[in-house]
N, C-alpha and C positions, 0 to 999 in steps of 0.2 A: 503497499499500499505503499490531529494527533498532538497530544500535548507534549511540549518540549520540557524535559526534565534536565536539571543541571547535570545530574549524573550521566545523562545520555549524551551531553555535548562534550564529554571528556572521554578520552580513550581509556579503555579498561579491557582486560584485567590481566595483571601479570603475576602469575602463580608459578613459581620455579620448581624444578626438580627433575624432570624427565631424564633420568640416567639411562645408560645403556648405549651400545654402539650404533644405534639406528642409522641406516643408510639415508642420504639425502640426495635430491636431484642434482644433477650436474650443474656447477656454477652457483649453487646456493649453500648457505650454511645456517645453522641456528643463530638467532639473534640474541639468545640469552647466555647464561653461563655455559662453560664448556660442557658438552654432553647434553645440553638442554635442547629439546625440540621446540621451536617457536613457530606457531601458526597464527593466522589472522582471520577474523570474521568481519566482513564489511556489509553494512546495511545499505538500504536505498533511500532512507530518510530518518528522521529523528522521532518516530512514533513510539508511543508507550508499548506498542506491540513488541518492539525489539528488546524491551526490558526482560520479557519472558525468555526470549532467545538467549540473552545474556546470562540469565540464570543457568540455562543448559550448558553454555560454554564453561561457565565457572565450575559446574559439577564435573564435567569431563576433565577440566584442567586439574581439579583436586584428585580425581581418581588416577589419572595418567601421569601426574607430576610434570605436565608440560606447561609452557608459557603461551598465553592467548592474548593477542592484541585485538580488542574490540573497537572497531572504527565506525564512526557515524558521520556521514556528510550532513552538516547542519541544515543546509538549504535543500538537500535531496536532489542535487543536480548530477548529471552524468560527468560534467567537468570536475566536480569535486571528487567523484569516484576515481576518475583517471588519475588525479594527483595522489590520492590515497594509495592506489595500487602501485604507482611508481615509487612512492616513498617506502612502501613495505618491501618491495623488491630490493631497493637500495639498502634497506636495513638488514636484509638477509633472511627473511622468513622462509621456511621450507614449503609452506602451503598457504593458500588463500581460499576462503569460501565467501562468495560474493552474491548479492542479489542485484543483478544488473538493472539499472534504471531504463536503459534504452538498448536492449540486446542487439537489435538489428545494426545500429550505428556504432556499437561498442565492440563488434566482432574483432576488428583489428587489434584493439587494446587487449581483449581477452586472450587472443592467439599469442600476442607478444608475451603476456604474462605466463601462459601455459608452457611456453618454451623455456621458462626460467625456473618456475616453481610448480608444484602440484596445485592445479586449479580446479575447484568444484564450484558449481552454482547452487544456491539455496534460495527458497522462496519463489524466485522467478528465474526460469531457465533461459539459456542461450544455446539452443540445440544445434545451431549451425557453427558454433565455435568449437575449439579444440579442448574444451573443458573435459575433465575425466569422467564426472558424474554430476547428476542433479539430485539434490536432497530436498524434499519438500512435498507439497500438496500436488495432486493431480488436479490442476485448477479447472480443467473442463468438467471434471466430475464434481468439483465444488460448485460450479455454476449449475450443474444438473440438481444438486441438492438444494440450492437456492430457488431454482425453478419449481421444484416439488413443494417447497415451503410456500412459495407465492400462490400456487394453486390451492393449498389449504387455507391460506390467509384470505384469498378472494375466490371463494367457491362459486360465486355468481359471475365472476370475470370482472373486468375493469381496465382502466388505463394506468400505466405506470411509467416512471422515468428512472433512468439509471444515472448514477454519479460515481466519478472515479478521478484520481489524480491525473492520469494520462493513459491513453490507449496505446502508447508505444510499448509499454511493458507487456511481456508475454502473458503474465498472470492475468492482467486486465482483459486482454483479448480472449484468453481461454474461458474465463469466467463469464464474459458477455456471451460468448458463443454457446456455452452450456446452458445458460438461461434461455437464449433465443430458441435453441433446438427443443428444450423441454417444454416450452410454451407453445410450440407449433400445434395447431389444431385446437387450442384452447380459446376461450373468449377473453383472454388477457392480452392487451396490446401495449407494446413498448413505443411510446411516442417520441422519445429523444434520449440521447446520452450526453451528459454534460461533464466537462473536465475542469479541474481546478489547480493543476500543477502543485499539488500537496499544500496549497495555501488554505489554512483553516477558515480565515475570514471569507475568502472567495467561496469556499465549499458551503459555508452557512448561507451566504448571499445567493448562491445558486439554488439552494433548497427554497429559500423564501421567494425568490423570483419565479420559480417553477409553479409554486402554489398560487401566486398572484396571476401569472399569465395563463395558467391552465387550471382554473378552478374545478375542472372535472376530474383531476387526478385522484386516483384512489390509493396509490401506494408509491412511496419513494424508496429506491433500492441503492444502498451504498456498497461499492465493490471493494473499497480499501478500508483499513481498520478505523481511521479517523473519520470516515464518512458517516459512520453510525452516530457518534456524538454530535457532529456538526449538523446532520439532518435533523436529529432530535431537537437541537437547539433552534434550528430554523422553523420547524413545525410548531414548537412551543411559542416562539415569537410571533408566529402568524395566528396564534390562538386556534390551531387546528388539531390539538392532541385529542385522540379518539376518533377523529373524523378521517384523517389521512393516515393509513397504515405505513409502517416502516419495516423493511427487511434489510439486513446488512451482514457484514462479515466481521469476524474476529471478536476479541474479547477484552476491549478496553473497559475500564471500570464503569465509565458512563454508559457504555452500551449494555453491560450486564445489569446495571441498575435500572436502565430503561426497560429491559426485558422483565426484570423482577416486578416493576410497577405496572407493567402491562402497556406501556407506551410504545414499545418495540415488539412486533409480532414474534420475532426470532432472529437468531444470528447464526451464521455458518462459521464455526470456529475451526481454526487450523491447530496445530500443536507446535508453536514456535519454540517451545522448550526443547522439543526433539530436533528441530532444525539446528539449534546450537549444539546440543549434545552430540548428535550423530555426525555433524560436520567436523567438529574437533576430533572426534574418535577416528573418523575415516582419514583425515589429514595426517594424524599421528601414524596410523598404520602405513599410509602411503610413504611417509618419510622413512619408515623402517623397511621399505621394500615389499610390503604386504598389500597385494591388490585383490585378495581373495573376496572381499566384501563388495567389490564393484560388480554389479549385476550385468548380464549380457546386454540388456537394453540401456545400461548406464543411467538408470533411474531408481532411486530409493524413495518410494512413496510413503508419506506419512498421512494416514487417513484423516478426514474431517469429521466433525460432529455437528448435528443440528441442535441448537440450544433454544428452548422455549421456556415459558413461565413455569412449566411443570418440572423442568430439569436444571434450571439455572442455579438454584441454591447448592445443589450437590456439586455441580461443575465448578462453581466459584470457590467452594471450600477447597477442592482438590487443587485449583490453580494457586490459591494463597499458600497452600502447603509446599507446592513446588518452588515458588518464588521467595519463600520465607517471610511472607507478609502476614500480619495478624488480621 
């Protein structure tokens, strides 16, 4: 795919220890102490979504004794990602897990990185690049899950609008396609898709404007994690809570609170904790010369869950336990 946290705007986390003679890609070396494997995890923006992934990287770092550099592009731009990747390679990390902001136009950058370090994608794929593996959601199937939730939310049909940061990202394209395919033959119509370039103020304004210009709208659908809270804020500001339904993705606290209170019909959650944990684990294994966990199709899929008012309390409790929050 979002609230900016001070901790998210800083790089983290450096947990040392990974002893052993592990092999490293040609031309690279661990950036930490002698014998320490250092890997990096690069997000595509500064959403709270990534705090959950960071908790996963920290768990893997503790278990494996490696060093993890957690990098966040504050403005969520492809140019920031480019600079981060180049700096990480210069620093000498053995591997990078990245959620590419614009995979089509970042292919050259990703291929350059893949020639120097072990490169995997997470959250959003770049299948045309030379990345070793993708770790994350099957975003088309996530879109299918959202489509099924929409049909339950609007059993009599209706008009909906989609909202997302950008349609350049593969995950946005796949989710949109999954929703479109699932709604074929139904009486639910998608009248538009609006983008906001991960600007929360613009995202809220998009929701408010949609309600004003299309009073017939029955449901607003947010494809990225911060879209849920911003749509909820926009619907609330327009005085349409309970009249305009909301379906969204991911598990920001405001989204889960909205589901719990009945203002959001449901959210399709990923498991970003596993994105972080599995990415670090695989990158350490690759640094040690072990490729046994790379599937033949080069995709490690982490399943999604549909969270509604009936299931949100249990899910939220599990999430707080994972992230160490009370």
